[in-house]
Every structure is written in structure tokens, then in C-alpha cells.
N, C-alpha and C positions, 0 to 999 in steps of 0.2 A: 551518205553511203554507209552501209553497214559494214562493220569490221569485227573480226573475231580475234581475241587476244586472251592470254592467260594472265591471271592476277592472283598473287599469293597473299592471303590475309590471316592474321593471327587473332583469334577471338576466344572468348570464354563464355559459355552458356551454362546455366544451372538447370539440372534435370528437375522434373517435378518432385521427385523423391527428396532431393537435396533441399528444395524450398520447404517441403513439408517438415523435414527434420529440423531446419533452423527455427521454424515457427514453434515446434514442440519443445525445443530446448529452452526457449526463453519463457515458457509458461511456468508459473509457480504451481504448487500442489492443487489448490482449489480450481484454478483455471484448467489445469491438466485433467482433472476429474470431469469438469464440464465438457471439455473437448472430447474426452473418451466416450462419455455418454452420448454426445451428438453423433459421433462416428458409429457407435453401436446401433443407434436408431436409424441412421441413413444407410448403413450397409448390413443387411441381414446375413451376409456371408461371413461376418466377423462375430465371434462369440467370446464371451469371457468365461473362463473355467472357474467353477466354484472350488475353493480350497478343500481338498479331501485329506491329503496327507502331506505334510511338509517335505518328507523325504521323496515322495513321488512327484509332487507338483512343483517343487522348487529345485532348480538346478543352478549351477554357478552362472554368473553373468557372461563370462567368456564362452562357456560351452553353448549357452543359448544363442549367443551371437554367431558362433561358428556354424551351428547347425542350420540356421536359417539362410544365410547367404543373402545375396541380392539378385533378384530376378527382374528383368525388364519385360514390359508387355510387348509381345510379338505383333507385327503388323498383319501377318497372315493368321487366319483363324485355325487354331490347333488346340484340341481338347485332350490329346493323349497324355499330356504331362499331368493332368488331374486324374485321368482314368487309371493310370498305372503308377501312381505315386507310392513309393515304398514307405514314406514318412506319413503316418496317419494324422498327426496334428502338427500345427505350427504354433508354437506358444512362446511367450516371452516371460521369463521369470528370473528371480534373483534371490539368493539367500541373504542378501544385504538389506534386510528389513529390520525394523526395530520391534522388539518384543512389547514395547509400550505403545505401539502405534494405535491400538484400539482406544487409547485415552483421547486421541484427537478425533472425536466424533463430529463430523461436519453437521449432522442433523441438529445437534444441540445448539448450533450457532444461529440457526435460522429463526428469526422471530419477527413479528410485525408490530410496530407501535403506531399510535395515533399521531397524525401529523398536526403541526401547529395550526395549519389552515382549517382542518376539520374541527379541531378543538374550539377555535374562535368562532367558526360559523355556527356551531351548536349553541354557543352562548348568545351571539347577537340575535339569533332567531327567537330567543326567549325574552328579548328586550321590548318594551312597549314603545314602538317607534312607527312613524308613518311608512307607507310602502316605498315612497321615493327615497326617503332618508335611509331606509334599510338597504336599498339597492346601492346607494352611495357608500354606506358602511361596508357592505360586502365587497365592493370594488376596491376600497382602501385595504381591506384584509387581504384581498388577492394580490396586492402590490407589496406586501410585506416580504422581506427576505427571510431566510431560514433562521436568522438570529433574532427575528422579531422586530427589526427596524424598518421604518419607512424611508427608503433612500431617495425616493423621487420627489421632485418639487411639486408643491400643491398646485401650481399653475398648470403643470403638465397633466395632472390628474383631472383638473377641470376641463382641459381641452379634450382629453380622451373620453371623458364622460359624454361630452357633446357629440363627438364624431362616431364613437363606437356603441354608445348606449342610448343615445338620443335624449340624454338628461342634460338640460341647460341649467347650470347653477353658477354660484360665485365662489371665489377663493375663500371668502369669509365663512360661507355655508359649509364647505368641505372641512375647513379647520375646526369649526364648531362641532361637527359630527366626529371628527378624529379625536378631539380633546374630551368631549363629553360622553362619548359612547365607546369608541374603539379602545382608547387608552384606559377606560375604566374596567376593561375585561381582565380576566386572569390569563396568564401570570402577570403580576405587576411589572410595569416597564415596557409592555408590548405596545407597539405603535410609536415608539420614540423616534425622533428624527436625528438623534445623535447620542453619544455616550452620556453627556451631562444630563440631558432630559430623561434618559433611561434610568439613571441612578436616582434622580430627583423623584421620578414617579414611584420608585420603590420605597424611598425613605419617607415620602409623604403618606404612604399607606400605613406606616407605623404610627398609629395614633398614640403618642406617648408624651409624658411630661418629663421624661428622662433627660437630664442635662446633656448627655453625650449625643443622643439622637437629635436634639434641637441644634446643637453645635454642628453636627455632621450635615444637617440640612442647610444651615447657613453657609457652611464652607462650600458645599456643592453648588449652591445658588449664586454666591457672590465672590468666592475665591477659588473657582475651579482651575483657572490657569496656574495660580500659585500652588495648588494641590498637585496638579499633573507634573509640574516642574520641581516638586518637592522643596519649595521655598518655605520651609516650616517656620523659620524665625519671623518671616513676614506675617504669617497667619497668627502666630502667638502675639505679636505686637498689635495686629489689627483688632483682635478680640480681647486683648489684655487678659490672657489666660495663662495657666501653668502648663508646663510640658506634659504632665500627666493627663490634664484635661484633653489636650490635643491627641494623645495616645488613645484615649477612650473613644474619641470621635472617629479617629482613623480605623479603630477596631470595628465600629459600626459600619463604616463605609466598606471595609473589606468583606463584610458578610453579604454585600449586594452582588448581584450577577450582572456582568457586562453583556451577556448574551442570553437573554431570557428564553429564546426559542431553541437553545441548544439541547434541551431534553426531549424535543419532539422529533422534528424531521430527521435529525442526524442519528437518532437512537438506533434505528434499524441498520443504517449504513455502518455505524461503528461496530455493532455486534457482528454483522456479516463480514466485516473486514478483520475479525480477530485472527491473529497469526496462526497458521498451521505450518509447522516446520517442514521444510523439504528434505532436510538431512537430520540424522541423529548421530551425535558424537559422544562416545563413551570413553572413559579413562579407566583402565584396569591394569594394575601392577606396573604403572609407569608407561603403559602403552596407550596410545590414542587410536581408537577404532572408529572410523567413519562408516556410516550406513545410510542407505536411502530410506526415506519413509516408505513403508510398504504400499502406500497409495500411489507411489510413483513406479511400482513394479507389478502391474497386474498380469495375470496369466491369461493370455489370449490364444485363440486357435482359429483356423479356417473351418467353417461349418461342414461337417460330414454330410449333412442333409443336402446342402447345395451341391456338393460333389456328385451325390447320387442323382440329383435332378439333372445335372449337366450330362451325366452318363446316359440318362434316359433320352434326352433330347438329341444327343449326338448320334444316336443310332439311325434316326430318320434325317438323312442329309438332303433328301429330295424336297422336303417341305420348307418353303421359305419362312413360314411362321416359326417353325421349330428352330431353324437356323438362326433367326433373329433372337429368339429366346435364349438359345445356347450362347450366342455372342454376348447378350446382356449378362447372363450368369457368369460367363468367363471374366467379363470386365469387373464384376463385383468380387470374384475370387482373387483376381490380380490385385485389386485395390486393397483387399484384406491382407494379402501377403506383403504388399508394399507397406501397409500401415504397421503390421507386426514388426517388420524389419526396422522401420523408423523408430518404433518404441524401443527395440533392442539397442539401437545406436544411441538413442537419447539416454537410456539408463547407463550405457557404457561411458558416454561423455560426461554425464553428471558425476558418476562415481570416480572416474579418473581425476576430474577437476577437484572434487572435495578431498580426495586422497592427497593430491599435490599441495593443496592449501594447508591441510592438517600437518603434513610433513614439514612445510615451511614455517608454520607457526606452532609447532609442537609445544614449546615452553608456555605459550599463552594459554593453550587449551588445558594444560596440566595445572597451571597456577591460577588462571582467571584474572591475572593482573594485567591491565591494559599497558602498563609500563614495559611489559615484556614483549609487546608486539614489535616485530621486526618491520622495517620499511619493506613494503611489498607492492609491486605494480602488476598490472595485467600481463605484461611481457614476461615477468618472472614465472608465472604459472604456465603461460604459453610455451616457454622454453622447456619446462619439465614435462608437460603432457604431449608436446608436439602438435597441439591444436593451434589454430589461428587465434590472434588476439580478439578478433570479433566474436569468435565462438566462446571464449572465456567470458567476455563481456555479457553475452546472452545467458550464460549459465548463472552468473552471480546476480543478474538483474532480478530484483524482487524476490530473491531467495533468502530463506532463513535457516538457521541450524539450531537444534536443541542441544545445548551443551550442559555439562555439570554445573556451569556457572550462570545458566539462564539462556534465554533465546538471544541469538546473535544474528544481526543483519550482515550477510556476507560482504557487502560493499564496504562496511565499516572496518573490515580487516585490511583493506587496501589503503595505503598512504604513501606519500612521497617521503623523502628523507632529507635531513639537514645534518651538518657536521658540527658536533659540539667542540668545546675547547680542547678536549683530549684527542681530537682527530677521529672520533668514532662517529659512524653514521647512526642517527637516531630517527625514529619514526615521528612524523608530524603529529600523529595520534598521541604519542608519549608527551610531546610538548604541550598539546592541548590539555592533557590530563593534569600536568603540573600547573598550567595556567588556571584551570578550574579549581584546583586545590588551594592555590594562593588566594584567589578571589573569595573562596568560601570561608577562609580564615581571617579575612581583613576586618578592620574595625568599621562596622556599618555606619557609624557616625561620621567617619572620615574615610570614605572608600578610596581605594588606590586608583590613581589616574593611569593612563596607558604609559606615560613616561616613567612612573614609579614601578609599574609592572616590568618594564624593560630592564630596569636596574636590578630588580629582585631575580628575574630569570637569568640575567647575566651572571649574578653571583652563584647561581646553580649550575653554570656551565653552558647556558644556552644564549648565544650571542644573536639576538633577533632584533630587527628594526621595529620601531614603534608602529609603522603602518601594518607590519605583519602581525603584531600583537592585536591591533584593531580588527584585522581580518579574521583571526582565529576567534576573537571574542564574539564577533558577529555570527560566526558559524556555530558557536556554542549558545547562541541566543542570550548572551549576557549584555545587558545595557551598559551605557557609559557610566562613569563614576557618579555623576550628579543624580542619575535616576536610580542608583543602588543605595542611596542614602536613606537611613532609617533613624528613628528616634531611639 
């Protein structure tokens, strides 16, 4: 039996514009440029205004934000708001751009390098080898990773050749082609199945009677475990050599590359990922001035041409085709206004956040000394700006600032706090800086253990447990004492 009753529910829904804003906020400068280009291509009703005059084309961020407002799309078809709009353009702009922004030219970062795979394939096709052996060699090359290593088992390659290539061969045959053809290619060390083999392939290419090279080859071949564990005394006793001889051999080994493919496949990626600052921070007369990179503050407007087209179609309300065309144009115009408003809000959010961070860490930006960093968490900035913690997290994600002391990753400015012996709260970043300094000044012949580091930092007023020292050391990518030992 059907019953009718009232039910009260409390829910929360995000409007499409809010979702769009959150996505835009977390984009860094390069991603934002790509997103803007995509939107301009997809929505012809949205135009970017070429800069003519800074006085005319740039207004304050707050004024731009207030002028635009927020409009929602009406469910009923109504074109009058566009036909009689007093505001001729809808644009977003900011005077908070850097005068040095032209230095960060994105085009100069785009380059294309030859991949390791292509480089090896060019070489193997010049080798005098049978057709079947060539196919096996090409398959091996196709299984190398970007570092130039063959990580797969030979047996798995034999099976794959049979099932996918129709080539029935043996493990010995594949190993023979790997060692006598693939590993003979340039760069030396390619096709190795591990670090030891990679280094050996490189040192063996050095045809030399030099004592240090010969010793280095012997160490890599027979004392690799002792070398990786830095058991230098064991190596000296094994070969009955002087410490200086071992130093010369280690110097030869240090010239070898553990990742011979690193200059190929990753070249383009590394260049394309060169940092473009999202913010520019200047220090003038003791004042810290935060600004947006101008690439984050484009001047946009709704197309006047599309407004005129909408006006033309709206006069003929009897034609269904014209009505559909007018509806389509209106949707594009609405989307353009939504997007412009979202850009305004993004700029406002980014600028308020960086302003709060600069205010909180003013001493650090003036001095550039990491020891002057105050303990700061996302909630501190959220309290200052009034934004949600999740919004602050999105703003600082993947964002960088160009400061007088270099490029700074915003997330690195955030840290927890610990209390020193004087009862003062200090940033964990400050403690890590002290830890790094102590380790950099240690005697490399007798590196400091974590227990010794605890004692030294305690003398400096930082009462930290050994496990905390180990955690900070690992976060700083500093190995344990045994692996820091040098001759």
C-alpha cells in the first residue's frame, strides 16, 4: 500500500562551477596554460584579449572579481540578458603580475630528443646478423627499460618469442645475442641485467694498461659486495694494495654511469618539466611583495561576435532551427561567463593564499635562511584566509615561487613543530637543516651514527629520539653511517 510522508534531509552538492574552480586551483602554471588553450579551442564564445595597454587592460583583482559576479544558467531560454548587456566585455585581469614573466618562455622548454630504443635500433640494423637473430635482438632491445637495463628473465623472453613472434629458440641463444650483439652497442653498459654487469661492461670498454682501471675492473668483478658495503679494508687486504691505489680505482668507478639510458628517453621529459614559477615574490625596502605569474592572469572576454549572432537568431523565434542555434550559442556564452568567473576566483584564491604565506614567513623570504622558517601547517593559512584547508592544499600542490633566494616549492614551507629545551616551538625544517649541516661536517672516515647525531643535536637544544633522527635522515636522502664512509 502506497503511503505519503514528509522527510527532511540535509545534503550538500557541488555546483558545476565549484567543481571547475577546484580543478583550476590545483593546476600549476603549465597545466593552467594547457587548460586555457583547450577551453579557448572548445568554446569559440571565449576570447583572450591581447595586451594593448597595461593601464587599460589590467585592473585590480578585486575590481575584476566584483564586476563579473556569478551567474547561473537559466532553465528557460532567454537571450535578453545578452542583447541589452551594458557591460561590453567580461574580462579577468590582475596588476599582480611579474615584470620578469617574459623570461619564463614556455616555448624554449619544448624539445625532442632521440629515444634510447630508436638509437639502439639504428645500430642493430647496421650489424651483420641473420634475419632471425636480428628479430631476437630487436625484441631484446624492446624489453630494455629507460635506464638501459634488461629487467626481465631470459626464460620469459624465450617464451614470449615463441608465443608472440613465432620464433622458437633457446635460453642460450638469447643470452648469446644479448651478450655478443646488444651489449656491444653504444652506450657502453646497455643491456645489462644488473648494476654490477652494467659497470663491468663500461670498465671493460676502457682498453687500458692503467693500474687503476685494471684494479677497478677486478673489484667490480670479484669484490662487488665489499664495494657496495664500503668494506674498504677488506679490499685493501684482498689485493695487498695501498690506500691511495684503492682511491684511484674508486675514482675510475665513480666515472661510470649506473643509468646509461638516462640521457635518452628522460631527456625530453626532464626539459619539459623545467619549473615555471606560479608566483613571484620580491623584497623591496624590507617589504615582501607577492605577485602572480602573469601567465596565471590572462585577460578574457565573451565574444562580441557571438553576442551579435545570438541577437540575429533570436529575432526569428518561429524557426525551430534558429531557436536551436540560439540555444547552442547561449550555452557557449554562459559557459564563457562561467569560465571567466572561475578564473577570477582562481586568481583571487591564489593571491590571498600566497599573501598569507608571505605574511606568515616574512623573515624567511627576507633572509633566505631556512632556520628562520616558522612552524606552519595548512590550518594556519586556512585561518588567515578563511578558505577551507582542502582549498589551501590544492593551492600549494605542485606550485612554486620565484624568490630572491631562488625557486621555492611551496609545500617545503610547511612543517610541523617541536619544542626545544628553551620551550620554544621550532620547525622540523629547521631541525633537518641542522642535521644536514652536522652530517656535512662529519669526518667521512668515521661517519656519525644515528646515536651520535642524537647526542650532538641534544647539545644544540634539540631533544630528539634516535628513530626520529633516522626518519629525518631518510627524508633528506642521507644514507646510514656505514654507507657514508669515504677514504
